[in-house]
Structures are given as C-alpha cells and as structure tokens.
N, C-alpha and C positions, 0 to 999 in steps of 0.2 A: 569566624566561627561559626555564625549563620548559615551563610553559603554552603558550608563543609556538613552541618547536620541537616539541612533540608534540602533534600536531594531533587524532590520533584516541585514545581510550581503550584499556584493556586491556593486558593481558601485551607483546600485539604492537604497540603504539603505540608504544612506543620503538624498537623492533627496526626500524619503517618510519620513523620520523623519523632513525634512522641512515644508511637507503639514502638518502634525501634528503639528509643531507647528503654521502654519497662522491660522488651526481651532481652537487653542488654543487662540490664539491673538483675535480672533473675540469674545469671551467670555467674555476677558475685557475689548475690544474695540468694543463695536457692531457696526458693518456696514464696519469694514475694509475690510471684506472678500465681494470681489464683487460676486464671483461666484466658486462654487466647483464643478467640473466635475468628479470627480471619485467616487469610491464606496462609497454609503450611508451608509453602515458598518463602515467605518471607521469615519466619522463626527458623526454617533450616538454613536461610543465608546469616542470618546472627548467630548462629550455632556454630558457623563454619569460619567466621571472624577470629582473629587473635581475641584470648581473655582480655576484656577490656581493662584499662585501669579505674577506679574509681574517682578519681580526681577527674578524669576526664570527661567521666559522665556527670557529676557534679557541675563542669563547666559546660557540657551541652545543656543540661536542665536548666541553667542561667541564662544561657543563649537562647533558646527556645521561649522561655519566660519572657525576655526581653522585645522579642519579637512580636509577640501576642497583637500589640496595639493597631499592627500595621498589617495583621494578616487576613484583616475582612471575613472574621469568623461569625460576628453576630455576638450580642453580650452575654449571652447562656453558654454559647459553647467556649467563648474567652474565658468566661468566669470558671467553668469546669475545669478547664486545661491549665489555667491558673493555679488553681488550689492544688490540682494532681503535680505539676511541676515542682510546685514549693516542695512537696512530702517527697518527691523523687529526688530532690537537694539532700534532704536529710538522710534518706536513705541511702544515697552513693556516699556521703558523709560517715555513717554507719559503717560499710561496707567497706570504707579505707581504713577503719581502725580508730576514726575519731570517739572521744567520748562526748556523749550528748546527754546534757540532765533530762531525768526522766519527764517531769513537768513540761519542759520545753521541747522535748522529743515529741509529745503527744499534742501540744499548741501548733508544732509546724506541721507534724505529720495529717494531723486531724483536722485543724482548726479549731479547736474548743481547749479551754483553760480548766483544768480538773482542779477540785478542793474535796475533802474529806467530806462524807456524808453526818445528815442529821441524826445523832442520837436518840434525839425525841420523838422521831419519825420511827426509829427502829424500835424503841418501846412501846410505842402504840399497835405497830403490827404485831408484837408479842403479845398483847393484850388481847387482839382480835383474833388470835390463833388461841391463845388460852381458852377463850370462848368456844370456839369452833370445836376444839377438842377437849373439851372439858372431863375431868376425871383425876383421879389419883396419880401420884407421882409428879416428877418434873415434867415442864415444859418439852424439852427435847428428849427425854424418854418416852412421851406421848406421841410426839410427831416421828420419832423412831418408828414405835409400835404401829403406827397408823401407815406409814411406808411400807414396812415390812407385809400388813396385809393389801395393800393396794400392788403387790409385785407381780409380774409376771411370769408365768411357768419358762425357764429357759426355750421348754421344748415348743412352747406358743409362739415366741418372738418370730418366727419367719411369717406365719400365717398372719399376724397381728398386723405386723409392718405391710404386708401386701392390701392385707384389708382397708387399713391406715390410707395408703397411698392413693388406692382406688378411689376410696371416697373423698379425698379432699384435691384427686385430681377433678373429678366430676364437679365439685363446689368451685373450684379456680376457673375451670373452662366456661362454667354458668356466668361467676360473677365479675372474673378479672378478662377472660379469654385466651387461650391456647392456641398456638399454631399447629396448624395438621402436621403429622408425622414425628412429634414430640416424645419421647419417652424415656423413662428413668428404670434403671436396673438395681437391684436389690443387692447389697454384698455384706454379711456376717462375717466382721475379722476378729480373732482371737483377743486382741488386746489392742488398745490406743490410747493416747492421752486425751482423747475427746470422746462425748457419747455418741457423735455422728459426725459425717463430713462428706460434702458434695464435691463430685470431680466432674468436670466438664470432659466428654468424651470426643465431639466434634473432632474437627470443624465442620462447618456447615457444609451440606445442607443434613449432615446426622446431626438433629437435633437432640442430642442424647447425654444423658447423666448416669453417672453410678454413685448411689447414696450408700455410702460404707458405714455401717453401724457397727459398734462397739459391742461385741457379744460377751467381752469377758466382765461385764458389770451388770448388775441387777438393772433391768427396766421394770417400769411400773405404768399401770394402764392409763393412768390419769397424764402421765408425762409423753408418752407415745405421740399423741398426736400433735405436741408442741414441737416434738424433735421431727417430725414429719413436714408439717409445715414450713417451718425453719430450713428444710434441708432442699425441700422437694416442691411443693405446692401450697401456698403461691411465692416458696423463698426462693432459694439462689438456681436451682433449676428451671424454675419459671423464668425468673429474671434472664439466664443466658439465652434459653432456647427462644424468648421473643426477642431479644436484642439481633442472636443469629437469624431469626427468621426476615426481621426488617432490614438486615443487610443483603440478604438473599434476594430481597424484592425490590432493592433498589432505594430505599428508604434509610439505609444505615448511615451512621458517622463514622469514621474511621477511627477516632480517637477508642469507642466505645467498643472494640475488637479486644480489648486488654481488660482486665480484672486483676486491680494493684492491691494486695493486701495492705495495712497498715498507711493507707491513704483516706482522704475524705470520701472517695468512692465506695470503699470498705464500709467505712463508720455507717453511712446511709443504708447501704445494702443490709448490712447486718439488723440495723433499727427496723429495716422494713421487713426482713425476716422473722424477728420477732413478735411484729405485730400482724403477723399475715392469718393466725388463726381464729384472732378477735375479727378481722376484717371478712373472711369467709363463710365463717360459721356463727360467730357471734356467741352471747350467753346460754348457758345450757349446753357448752360443747361436751363437758362433761358426761352429761347423760347421752349425747346425741354418740358419743366416742364409744361409750360401753353398747350400743345397741349395734352399731357399726362393727364391733370385735364380735358381739353375741352372734349376728347372722353368721360370722364367718367361723363359728365354731369354739370361740375363745372365751371361758366360763368369764362372766363379770358380773358385779353387783350396782344396779343403778343407781343406789342409795350412797353408795360408797363414791361413787364417780363422781355424784354431784357435791358431796364432800370434798373430793379431792379437786375439784375446780375450785370450789371455795378456797381451800389451802394453797394450791398454786399463784391464787391470785394474791392473797396476802403476801407468801413467800418472795413472789416477784418485787413487792416494794423494799424487799432487803438485798437486792441484787447490788447497790452502789456499796455494799460490804465489801464485796471482791476487790471494787476499785479503790476502797481504802486501804485493803491488803496490800495492794500494789504500790500505793503511794507509801505507806510506811516502808515497804522492802526497800523500795526503788530510789526515793527522794529523801524520805524522813533517816534510812540509814539503822531502822529497827530491827533487833534481832528476830531471828525466825520467831524462837519461841514467843515473842510479844504478837507477831503475826499471826500465828497459830492461836494463838489465844482469843485474838479478835476475832476470828473466824469463828471460833468455835462459840464463844458468848452470843453473836448477833445470828450467825445462822443456823443453830442448833444442831451444830453435827458434832460427829465425835472426831478424836485426834486422828484416826487413819485417815478420813475424808478431807479432814483440814490441810493434811499433810500433801494429799493427793493435789488439792487447788493449790497450796503454795509451787508445788513443783511446776505446775502450769504457769503459773506467775511470775516464775524465777527463769524459765526458759527464754534466752535470748530472743528466739522468733516470736513468742506470744507475749511477750511482757506489757505490751500495750494493748493488747486486744480485747482485753474486758471492757476498755472504755469503749469500746464499737458499740456493744450491747446497751451498756448505761446511757451513755448520752448520745446513741444514735436513736434510740428509743424517746429520749426526752425532746429531743429535737423535732422530731418526726410527728409526734403524737397529736401535739397542737394544730398543728397543718392539715394534718390528715383529718382532723374531727372539725375544721374550722366551718365547716357546712355542713347543715343536720340533714340536708334534703336528699330523698330518697337516690341510690346509686352513687352518692359523691364520695364517700370514702373509697370504693373501690374505684371509681374514677381516677382519683388523686395516687392511690397505692400504684394502679395502671400507669400514671404518670411517672411515679418514682422508678417503677421498674424500667420503664422504657428511656427516659432522661433524667438520671438523677440530679437534682439540684445540689445544689453545695451548703457544706454546716452553715456560712455566712448568707447563704438567702434564705435559708429557713428561717435563721435569727432574724434576719429582718424582714420577712415578710413580701420578699420580693420574688418570689416564685410563680411562673407563669400558670395560668389557670390550664387545668387539664383540658385534652385537645387542642392545644396549641401547638403541637409538636406534630401532627399527622396521624394518618390512620394506624389503629391497633388491631393487632392479631386477635380474631375470635370475637363472640357475644360477650356483651355485660348484662347483667342482671341487676334491677335496682332494689333498695328496700332494706340497706343495713346500716345506715346512718344514725337513725335514733339511738337505738341501743349502744352504738360504740361510743358515745358522745358519754352517755352515763356510765360504763364501765371502764372508761379510761379517764382516771384520776390524774393528778399533778404528781405523785410519788409513783405510779405503776410502771415499774418495767420487769421486762423477764429475762430469767436464768438463760445464760448463751449455752450454745449446743456445741459450736465449733471451738 
C-alpha cells in the first residue's frame, strides 16, 4: 500500500504523497482544501483522476501515517504530518458517510478535547461590560446601542477596508516580514455566511490573495481591524505568501503546499490569525485604527474607538459560548431553542443574530470550525507570550506562520525556538512583547471571522 501511495523516494516523497491525498480529499469533501500553493500541474493531475473512494483515502492516510517513522523526515515534520494524517483519516470517514460523534471528531481532527465553558467567567465578563457601558436599560440593550453607534456607513466600507489593509500591511512588514511581490485584492460581496474570507489566488510566484468581505451585514469601526488582521495582515494571506515565497526560494517543505481545514494546521492558523492584531499593533489599537480611518476620510470618534477596543476585549472572553452552542447542538442533542437561548443569554445578542450563529454551527462544513478560534487562541497564547523580551512575540508569530507547531507540541511546550527553521522573508522590528503579556489573559479569545 505504501509503495502505491508514495510515488517518489526520499524524505520528501511521503510529504508529496500527503499533498496528493489532501487534493483527493477535496474532491470527495469539497471545501476542505483552503489553499494549494504548489505546482498547478499536480492539482490538475489529481482532478484528471477518477473520483476517489473515501474508503481508499482512509486507507492511504493510514498507510502514510504508518510509514512516517521510517521516512527520515525529522521530528517536527513527522509530528506535523502525523497530526495531519490522523485528521485526514477522519475526513475520509466523514466523506464516506460514517457518523463520527462531535467530541470525537474534534479530538481526532484537531488534537484537542473540548468541554463547556465556565459560566462564572461569563458572568465576570458581563460585570465588566456593565461597568464599561454604564447607563439605564438592560446590558444587552446598551451593548446593541453602542454597536449601532460604532457602525460604519455602508458607503465608507470600501475606503475603510483599503485604509486598514494598507496600515496593517505596513505594520506586518515591519514586525513580522513580508516577501516582495505579495498583494491583497479586496472584494465586497452581497451576502455570505461569514464576515470575511481569504482566498489564495496563486500558485507561486503570484503571492496574491483575495479577501472577500460580506457587504450584506453591518460592519463596525472597531471590528474592522480585527477582520483585516485575521484575513490579511498578519493573518491568512501573510501565512500563505510567506510559505509560497519560501518554497520559491528553495526553503519550502512539500507538506506546507496545502492548507487543510478541519485539521490541526487549521486550528493553529486560526489561532495565529486571531492574535495578529495584538501582535503587530498592541494596546491602543482602537485609537490607532480610528486615526488610520480618519486620515482616509472616514468619520471616527477616538473616544468611542478606545471604548470599542475595551468592549471587544471583554466580548472576546465570551467566545467559548459559541463552542458551548456547538456542543449543545451536536454532542448533547439539545433543541435549537435551547441553543439560541444560550447564545442570547451569554453573548447578549438578539434572536436574529443568535439564529444566524446557529445556522453556521449547524452547517456540516462549519460545525467544528468554531473550535479552531477558541482552542487555537487558548493553545497559542501562552507559547507566544512565554518570552517577554523585545521582538520575541513577533518572532514566535513568524515561526508559527512558517512552520506551525502541532497542538500537542504547544501543549507540551516542545516547540523549537524561533529561528531554528531557516531564514524568514523580510525584516522584523522589536518592541511588542511586554504589553502583549499584559493584555493576554487566560480567558482572552477573539470572535472568529471565517
């Protein structure tokens, strides 16, 4: 079986076989492949094959995983591929129609075991919000009113997006590093089940992504930099273009040519994207963003922007509520009405918003995706902030973008130090670590965009 799956010999042969497996999985589970950064001819060859049998793909994943110890890949590459192939096995099972329990699927796909969140922590977050948004009326009403005041006028959205992208691109280039020739194209769509989505345009040497933004929903001044940081700089686009540039310079690893959703790679990537704004701008990002938008001609209020940052920081501590909802729906078999009530109670949203969240959580493609935000941040934050010296956080973020550790490595603290995996594209600037340790608390997580 291994000889049939691994077409070329040498340490990279198994990694290339994994790439072909990932491309085949996307044929039986459309959408699981977020991006392919490798040779277009390889992808075209897989498309020309007969549609694969999911059971065969499961056996291929098992065979490749069994062959890892003798492949000569080295510890980190072997750990990465072992985690990815374990997830591929589950994805093939799901494509073949096998029912996999929600908690089991999350554990086997992402390498984390999820449980319900801490309601005492949620109550503490509500008390903090109550103080921030002091005034008459219920807290949910005050939060809704603040968000209305924070809205961008629809006609300002394109200008605001361009300004935020340019400013965060500059910050990312200075702190993390960006390869020459990379680019992001912005696209506003009429409606979508997400607020923003990054789509790789490549393959290399075209280091380009399209960032699509849902124009069918209200956007807020405060949330805009979080969305742009997640999808573009220093988030998904930055990871993709750095990876493609490394491959073009002969420093790449074949297994990094594909980005698979519903795998440990996805969990770590989403966690890194969620932490991106904190890493490259830091505290005061609300006022910083207001200044960026004002310079572009978008009306902003610096005081409201500062309050908006504080509100977002607290609301992010409530992100596990959505994972609770997924557990209630898929693991506990709770009625939709109970799930909606849970979302409304703790996230302080109206029924319409809660039901849109429920629609996302119920979708077969997205049902486990909320975990990538919650658990990705939970695992990455302690590692990113372990060293408070100047430049350490951005160096570690660059390490994650270039050679993502597995959840097991993050949990065990066995991830190699930054700089151990070769040169990085572009310069880095020191100076962010001390404040990041202060702003990153044990419960701090960010609401997802994808």
